[in-house]
C-alpha positions, 0 to 999 in steps of 0.5 A: 482528536486533531493534531495541531503541531505537525508542520510537514507530513509524508504519507506512504503506501506500503506494497510497491512503495516501501515493501516489495510484496510480489514474491509473497503475493504470487505464492499466496495467489497460487495457494489461494487458487489451489484451495478454492479449487479443492473446496469446489469453488471452481475458480478460473485459471490463475491469470498471468503474472502481470495481471496479478501484479496489477491487483496489488494495492487495490481493496479486496473487493476490487481485486477479486472482482477483477480476478474472478468476476461475477461472484458474491461479496461473501465469496470475495471475503472468503478468498481474501481471508484465505489469501491473507492467511497465506500471506501472514504465514509467508511473511513469517517465513521471510517472504518479501523485502523492503525496497532498497534504502527504505530505512535511510530514506525514512531516517533522513525525512524524520531528521528533516522534520517530517512526520511519517504515516502509512496509508494503505488499502491493506489489512491492519494486521498485515501492515503491523506485521511488516512494520514489526518485522523490519523494525519500522514502527518508530519512524511512523506517527501512525499507521492508517489502513483500510482494514483498520478504518473500514474505508472503501477507497484510499481517497477516504482513508487519506481524508480521514488521516489528514483530518486527524493530522493536519499539516501545512505541507503534506506529501503522498508517496505511492505507486498506484492510481489509487495513491495518485487519486487520493493525493489529488482529491485531498490536495496533497503533493503527489510523488509517483513511484515508477519502481513499484507495481503501477504503470506510468499511465496510472501515475501520469497525474502525479506531481513528480515521478521517481524511479527509486525511493532515494530520489525522494530526498532530492525533491525540493519540497522534501528537503 
């Protein structure tokens, strides 16, 4: 079903854009590697934090294929399932937080007539948990995730979203190369978030860069 009444849409990545998942992710990485060792899978040593952080926002097979190369897809699925179990438990224990001023920014964009969406490579239940924990659900028209639709790239996920919810003005907001690629491939205006987990090099093809989320509100296109 296609929506036809949306004039302005803003699509947000989750981790590294709205939600600072790093404290949660680091702990979950450590717990997952410990479990892999205990279960006899003999993973390599846990990589440095900068390498781990660089994996956030990737699909699970790309992430684990980088961290523990040369294993089967079923191994990556197992490792990712265990990591998600730990992330879920850590979320419930209060790990992770929204980046500063997320709620005021979302409120302002809604007041300016924007329909808001999440477009994430994460699991559906993970996105739902974050949205529910911080009371964000009523700000978003819909929550799109790789886990929900089984997409293998953010390009495909965003294409699916904008096909269902077409709008004359569409903006992609994210912190990783995958966000930029998705926006560029689908002809969206791309805002790169330098405060997130990606490097400036990853975001060089974005239309504009911001160093904090409130700067989004000063962009002429989003007024």
